[in-house]
Each structure stands twice: as structure tokens, then as C-alpha cells.
C-alpha positions as CSV (number, residue, x, y, z in Angstrom):
1,M,31.0,-10.3,-5.5
2,S,27.8,-9.0,-7.1
3,L,24.4,-9.1,-5.4
4,R,21.1,-8.6,-7.1
5,F,17.8,-7.6,-5.5
6,S,14.4,-7.2,-7.1
7,L,11.8,-4.8,-6.0
8,S,8.6,-5.0,-8.1
9,G,10.6,-5.2,-11.3
10,L,13.5,-3.1,-10.1
11,S,16.8,-5.0,-10.5
12,I,19.8,-3.8,-8.6
13,D,23.3,-4.9,-9.4
14,S,25.8,-3.9,-6.7
15,G,28.7,-3.8,-9.1
16,Q,32.2,-4.3,-8.0
17,E,32.7,-3.9,-4.3
18,K,35.8,-2.5,-2.7
19,K,37.1,-2.9,0.9
20,E,37.6,0.8,1.6
21,Y,35.4,3.9,0.9
22,D,35.2,7.5,1.8
23,I,31.6,7.1,3.2
24,I,29.8,3.9,4.2
25,I,26.0,4.4,4.3
26,I,24.0,2.0,6.5
27,G,20.4,2.0,5.5
28,G,18.7,2.2,2.1
29,G,15.6,4.2,2.8
30,P,15.1,7.9,1.7
31,A,17.7,9.2,4.0
32,G,20.4,6.6,3.1
33,L,19.7,6.8,-0.7
34,T,19.8,10.6,-0.6
35,A,23.1,10.5,1.3
36,A,24.4,8.2,-1.3
37,L,23.3,10.5,-4.1
38,Y,25.0,13.6,-2.5
39,S,28.1,11.7,-1.6
40,A,28.5,10.6,-5.2
41,R,27.9,14.1,-6.5
42,Y,30.7,15.2,-4.2
43,K,33.0,12.7,-5.9
44,L,33.3,10.6,-2.8
45,S,33.5,6.8,-3.0
46,S,30.5,5.4,-1.2
47,I,28.5,2.2,-0.6
48,V,25.0,1.5,0.7
49,I,24.5,-1.5,3.0
50,T,20.8,-2.1,3.7
51,E,18.4,-4.9,4.8
52,L,15.5,-3.4,2.8
53,I,16.0,-1.3,-0.3
54,G,13.7,1.7,0.1
55,G,13.0,1.1,3.8
56,Y,9.4,1.5,4.8
57,M,9.0,3.9,1.8
58,S,8.7,0.7,-0.2
59,E,5.7,-0.4,1.8
60,A,3.7,2.8,1.5
61,P,0.5,2.2,-0.4
62,L,0.4,5.7,-1.6
63,V,2.7,8.7,-1.2
64,D,0.9,12.0,-1.9
65,D,3.2,14.4,0.0
66,Y,6.5,14.3,-2.0
67,P,6.7,17.4,-4.1
68,G,6.3,16.9,-7.8
69,L,5.2,13.3,-7.6
70,P,1.6,13.3,-6.5
71,E,-0.2,10.0,-5.6
72,T,2.8,7.8,-6.2
73,P,2.9,4.2,-4.9
74,G,5.8,3.8,-2.5
75,N,7.6,1.1,-4.5
76,E,7.5,3.4,-7.6
77,L,9.1,6.2,-5.6
78,V,11.8,3.8,-4.4
79,K,12.6,3.0,-8.0
80,K,13.1,6.7,-8.8
81,F,15.4,7.1,-5.8
82,V,17.4,4.0,-6.6
83,N,17.7,4.7,-10.4
84,H,19.1,8.2,-9.5
85,V,21.7,6.6,-7.2
86,K,22.5,4.0,-9.8
87,K,23.4,6.8,-12.2
88,Y,26.5,7.4,-10.1
89,D,27.4,3.7,-9.8
90,V,27.1,3.5,-6.1
91,P,27.1,-0.1,-4.9
92,I,23.9,-1.1,-3.0
93,I,24.5,-4.2,-0.9
94,V,21.6,-6.2,0.6
95,D,23.1,-7.1,4.0
96,K,22.8,-6.1,7.7
97,A,25.4,-4.0,9.4
98,V,26.0,-5.5,12.9
99,D,28.9,-3.5,14.2
100,V,30.8,-0.3,13.7
101,I,34.2,-0.1,15.3
102,P,37.1,2.4,15.2
103,K,40.3,1.7,13.3
104,D,42.9,4.4,13.7
105,D,41.0,7.5,12.4
106,K,38.6,5.5,10.3
107,W,35.7,3.1,10.9
108,I,35.1,-0.6,10.2
109,V,31.6,-1.7,9.4
110,R,31.0,-5.4,9.9
111,T,28.0,-7.2,8.3
112,L,25.9,-10.2,9.2
113,S,27.4,-12.0,6.2
114,G,30.9,-11.6,7.6
115,K,32.1,-8.8,5.4
116,E,34.1,-5.8,6.6
117,Y,34.3,-2.4,5.0
118,V,36.5,0.5,6.0
119,G,35.2,4.1,5.7
120,K,36.5,7.6,6.6
121,A,32.9,8.4,7.7
122,V,29.7,6.5,8.3
123,I,26.2,7.7,7.8
124,I,23.6,5.6,9.7
125,A,20.1,5.8,8.3
126,I,18.5,2.6,9.5
127,G,15.2,4.1,10.6
128,S,13.2,2.2,13.2
129,K,11.5,-1.1,13.6
130,K,7.7,-1.6,13.6
131,R,6.2,-1.5,17.1
132,K,4.3,-4.6,18.3
133,L,1.0,-4.6,20.2
134,G,2.3,-7.0,22.7
135,V,-1.0,-8.8,23.2
136,P,-1.7,-12.6,23.4
137,G,-1.9,-14.3,20.0
138,E,0.2,-11.7,18.2
139,D,3.5,-13.5,17.9
140,K,1.8,-16.9,17.4
141,L,-0.1,-15.6,14.4
142,V,2.5,-13.5,12.6
143,G,2.4,-14.5,9.0
144,R,-0.9,-16.3,9.6
145,G,-3.1,-13.2,9.5
146,V,-1.1,-10.8,11.6
147,S,0.9,-8.4,9.4
148,Y,2.9,-5.2,9.8
149,C,2.8,-4.2,6.1
150,T,-0.5,-3.5,4.3
151,T,1.0,-3.4,0.8
152,C,3.1,-6.6,1.3
153,D,0.2,-8.7,2.6
154,G,-2.9,-6.8,1.6
155,P,-3.5,-8.7,-1.7
156,L,-3.8,-12.0,0.3
157,F,-7.0,-10.7,1.9
158,K,-9.2,-10.1,-1.2
159,D,-12.9,-10.1,-0.3
160,K,-12.1,-10.8,3.4
161,V,-12.6,-8.8,6.6
162,V,-9.6,-7.1,8.1
163,A,-8.7,-4.8,10.9
164,V,-6.1,-2.0,10.9
165,I,-4.7,-0.9,14.3
166,G,-3.3,2.6,14.7
167,G,-4.0,6.3,14.3
168,G,-1.2,7.7,12.1
169,N,-0.8,8.2,8.4
170,S,0.4,4.6,7.9
171,A,-2.7,3.2,9.6
172,V,-5.2,5.4,7.8
173,T,-3.6,5.1,4.3
174,G,-3.3,1.4,4.9
175,A,-7.0,1.2,5.7
176,L,-7.8,3.1,2.5
177,Y,-5.5,0.7,0.5
178,L,-7.1,-2.4,2.0
179,A,-10.6,-1.0,1.3
180,E,-9.8,-1.6,-2.4
181,I,-9.1,-5.2,-1.7
182,A,-11.0,-6.5,1.3
183,S,-14.8,-6.7,1.8
184,K,-14.7,-4.8,5.1
185,V,-12.1,-2.9,7.0
186,Y,-12.2,-2.0,10.7
187,L,-9.9,1.0,11.6
188,I,-9.3,0.8,15.3
189,H,-7.6,3.7,17.2
190,R,-7.1,4.1,21.0
191,R,-7.7,7.8,21.0
192,D,-10.5,10.3,20.2
193,E,-8.6,11.9,17.3
194,F,-6.3,10.6,14.6
195,R,-2.8,11.8,14.2
196,A,-3.0,11.2,10.5
197,F,-3.4,14.1,8.0
198,K,-7.0,15.3,7.9
199,V,-7.3,14.6,4.1
200,Y,-6.6,10.9,4.8
201,V,-9.0,10.7,7.8
202,S,-11.7,12.4,5.7
203,K,-11.3,9.8,3.0
204,A,-11.5,7.0,5.5
205,E,-14.6,8.5,7.2
206,N,-16.4,8.7,3.8
207,N,-15.4,5.2,2.6
208,P,-18.4,2.9,3.0
209,K,-16.1,-0.2,3.4
210,I,-14.3,1.3,6.4
211,T,-15.8,1.2,9.9
212,I,-13.9,3.5,12.4
213,L,-13.8,2.5,16.1
214,K,-12.2,5.2,18.3
215,N,-11.2,4.7,21.9
216,Y,-10.7,1.0,21.5
217,V,-7.7,-1.1,22.2
218,V,-7.0,-4.7,21.0
219,T,-6.5,-6.9,24.0
220,E,-6.1,-10.3,22.2
221,I,-5.8,-11.7,18.7
222,L,-7.8,-14.9,18.4
223,G,-7.3,-18.0,16.3
224,K,-5.7,-21.4,16.4
225,E,-3.9,-21.8,13.0
226,R,-4.9,-18.5,11.5
227,V,-6.4,-15.2,12.7
228,E,-10.1,-15.7,13.4
229,G,-10.9,-12.5,15.3
230,I,-9.8,-9.9,17.8
231,R,-11.0,-9.0,21.2
232,I,-11.2,-5.2,21.7
233,K,-12.0,-3.1,24.8
234,N,-13.5,0.4,25.0
235,K,-11.1,2.6,27.0
236,K,-14.0,4.8,28.3
237,T,-16.6,2.2,29.2
238,G,-14.5,-0.9,29.7
239,N,-16.9,-2.9,27.6
240,E,-15.3,-5.7,25.5
241,K,-16.4,-7.3,22.3
242,I,-15.1,-9.7,19.7
243,L,-14.8,-8.8,16.0
244,K,-14.6,-11.6,13.5
245,V,-11.7,-10.8,11.1
246,D,-9.4,-12.7,8.8
247,G,-6.4,-10.4,9.1
248,V,-4.9,-7.8,11.5
249,F,-2.6,-5.1,10.2
250,I,-0.6,-3.4,13.0
251,E,0.5,0.2,12.3
252,I,1.2,1.7,15.8
253,G,4.5,3.4,15.3
254,L,8.2,2.6,15.4
255,V,10.9,1.6,17.9
256,P,14.3,3.2,17.5
257,P,17.5,1.0,17.2
258,T,18.7,2.0,20.6
259,E,20.8,-1.1,21.4
260,F,22.7,-0.7,18.1
261,F,23.6,2.9,18.9
262,R,24.6,2.1,22.4
263,S,26.7,-0.9,21.3
264,I,28.8,1.3,19.0
265,G,29.0,4.3,21.5
266,V,26.6,6.7,19.9
267,K,24.8,8.7,22.6
268,T,21.0,8.5,22.6
269,D,18.2,10.7,23.9
270,E,15.6,9.8,26.5
271,N,13.6,8.1,23.8
272,G,16.4,6.0,22.5
273,Y,17.1,7.9,19.3
274,A,20.7,9.0,18.4
275,K,21.5,12.5,19.6
276,V,22.5,14.5,16.6
277,S,23.7,18.1,16.0
278,P,22.0,20.2,13.3
279,D,24.5,18.8,10.7
280,Q,23.4,15.2,11.8
281,S,26.8,14.5,13.5
282,T,27.0,12.5,16.7
283,N,29.3,12.4,19.6
284,L,31.6,10.1,17.6
285,P,33.8,11.9,15.0
286,G,32.9,10.8,11.5
287,I,29.6,9.1,12.5
288,Y,26.4,10.7,11.3
289,V,22.7,9.7,11.8
290,A,19.9,10.7,9.5
291,G,16.2,10.0,9.1
292,D,13.9,8.4,11.6
293,A,16.7,7.0,13.8
294,A,18.0,10.5,14.6
295,G,16.9,12.4,17.7
296,G,18.0,14.8,20.4
297,P,17.2,18.4,21.1
298,C,18.2,19.5,17.6
299,K,15.8,17.1,15.9
300,Y,12.5,18.3,14.7
301,R,10.5,15.1,14.7
302,F,8.4,14.9,11.6
303,E,8.6,11.4,10.1
304,Q,8.2,12.1,6.4
305,I,10.0,11.0,3.3
306,I,11.0,14.5,2.4
307,T,12.5,15.3,5.9
308,A,14.4,12.0,5.9
309,A,15.8,12.8,2.5
310,A,16.8,16.3,3.6
311,E,18.7,14.9,6.6
312,G,20.4,12.4,4.3
313,A,21.6,15.3,2.2
314,K,22.8,17.3,5.3
315,A,24.7,14.3,6.6
316,A,26.4,13.7,3.3
317,D,27.4,17.4,3.1
318,A,28.7,17.4,6.7
319,A,30.6,14.1,6.1
320,F,32.2,15.6,2.9
321,K,33.4,18.6,4.9
322,Y,34.7,16.4,7.7
323,I,36.6,14.2,5.3
324,M,38.0,17.2,3.3
325,Y,39.2,18.9,6.5
326,K,40.5,15.9,8.5
327,F,42.2,14.0,5.8
328,S,43.5,16.9,3.7
329,Q,45.0,18.3,6.9
330,R,46.8,15.0,7.6
331,N,48.1,14.8,4.0
332,N,49.5,18.3,4.3
333,T,51.5,17.5,7.5
């Protein structure tokens, strides 16, 4: 069966699928695609199963911190990653992995579409989910003015007033992106200082279309059929006010896939991320976790495309050595 998926002009043909591989890679972001690249270069048969090709990298308005590729739109960087992987004919399947279960000394990966794949090793690089505000009106107005992706939905708000909630890189770069489209952008952060890189914050502070509101939290999203405004509260004074906006973009961080890890037996840290060793291995032999979903005391948390890619490369190298040792030993007995 052949699947095709288009990402801003990028056409992906999965090619001929098999039932058994050396490595099954779950997740198609920078960690997963890099793991696929290195696996293929090691002459291991591999497959990528992903819900979103490129992961959140595809949603980045602008990537300016990946070496050698300054000021590159996220979807363009995804194309470069995917085309490099395609060079080695690695199948990329748009599907959702729902279970990973042991089979003798291998692993079965089951997907939402009902397929099963067998692998000697599995690299999980599924990242994390967008965190919600958890305020009244949010769930009701998702898709009707409430968004978690500036590049996906930003063009719908041409010459309108929007608010971006958050203080990290995604929030600030999102506000900068929206300032090119909307008539006015509120950037609302609950703290005194932004976590985003200073260069991004400086650009936002000097953009006449961006109004920055620090020490404010959103307490309610207003509107009947569509977003009409937001109620915000000053954390220091307690004063509340209503801002009339047409759209709300929520960029307040990520939630790890804790339940998925626990369901398959991968140990997690106190924050719900998979506990990994320096080589990205977990407590389960042959199971590796790379990218934003990885955690534990050996993890240096720095959610960047380059660090996710590096962990994908490490996981592929470790999986290669695991397969060579485990299965060559068995063949020699």
C-alpha cells in the first residue's frame, strides 16, 4: 500500500511497505527523520510512522538557529530533512502508533489504521502535545478563533486583531510572524521576563504592531460563535480587563506523552518524560526515545531542532550497535 502526504508542495510516497524491519521509528519530526537517515546509512531497514511529517518544526514561522540555514521557514526545513531521508528510500507512513508490544526478542508496533509492523528495535520520537490554557471558552472556540499554530492559521487573520499567549520562542516568533499579517498583535506573558531568545524579544519590543503585556494571565476566552475577546488579569494588582480580539494563539509549552510511555512499560521521570540513558536507551531492551519526549537525569533539556536531531542520530547509532550485538550473537550460536 502506498500513502502520499503533501506538505506545502512536498509530495511523499511511502513506497513498498514490509511487515518486518530492523528499526521502526515512531515520529517524523527532526529526531525521527534524523534517526531514519542514520539508520539507512547504517544499511538497516527502517520505516517512519508519524502523525505529522516534520512535527512542530513544520509549524515554525522562522528557524534561525539551525547551522548553515539562516532564517529558513519551518516547512522549508522539513522539506530538506524529508528529501534527505527519501534519498535512502525509507518509507514514511502517515499513521498513529497506538501500541508497542514485545514479541520474542523483537517488538510489534500497532497503528490506528490496524496495521502491525515488527522491528528488532524501536525509536520513539513523538515529541509532546501542545499545552492548553484550561480556561472557559477555550475548547468551545477551538477552530473558531482559538489556535495552537500561528503558521497554520495566521493567514486567516489578515488585518485583524489577535493575541499570542506565552513567553517562549514559539510565542515570540509567532507574534512576529502574525505582525506581518494582522493589524495588531497582543503578546501576553504571565511573567516579568520572557524565556525566548533575546534577539526575538528585542524584535518584538521594537515592532510597532506588537503590544507586550507582562504579568498578565488569560482567565476567559469570550465569544459565542467565534472569538470576540479575552479577559485578562494582572497577577500583581489583580485588576481585570477585556481585550477585543479576533483570534487567540496559545503557545504555552508542551505536555509529554506520559500515558503512551506507561502503557508500553517505559519508565518516566517526575515530569512524565521517558527516562533515557546517554545513548537514548530506556529500561526496555531495544526501545529508544529521542527528542522532546526524552527525559530523566541524563537529559539536558533544551528543546531545539538541532538537539532533537542530535538525539535522533544517537538513538540510531545505539540501536545499530544493539542489533549488531544481539542478533549477530544469536546467529553465531
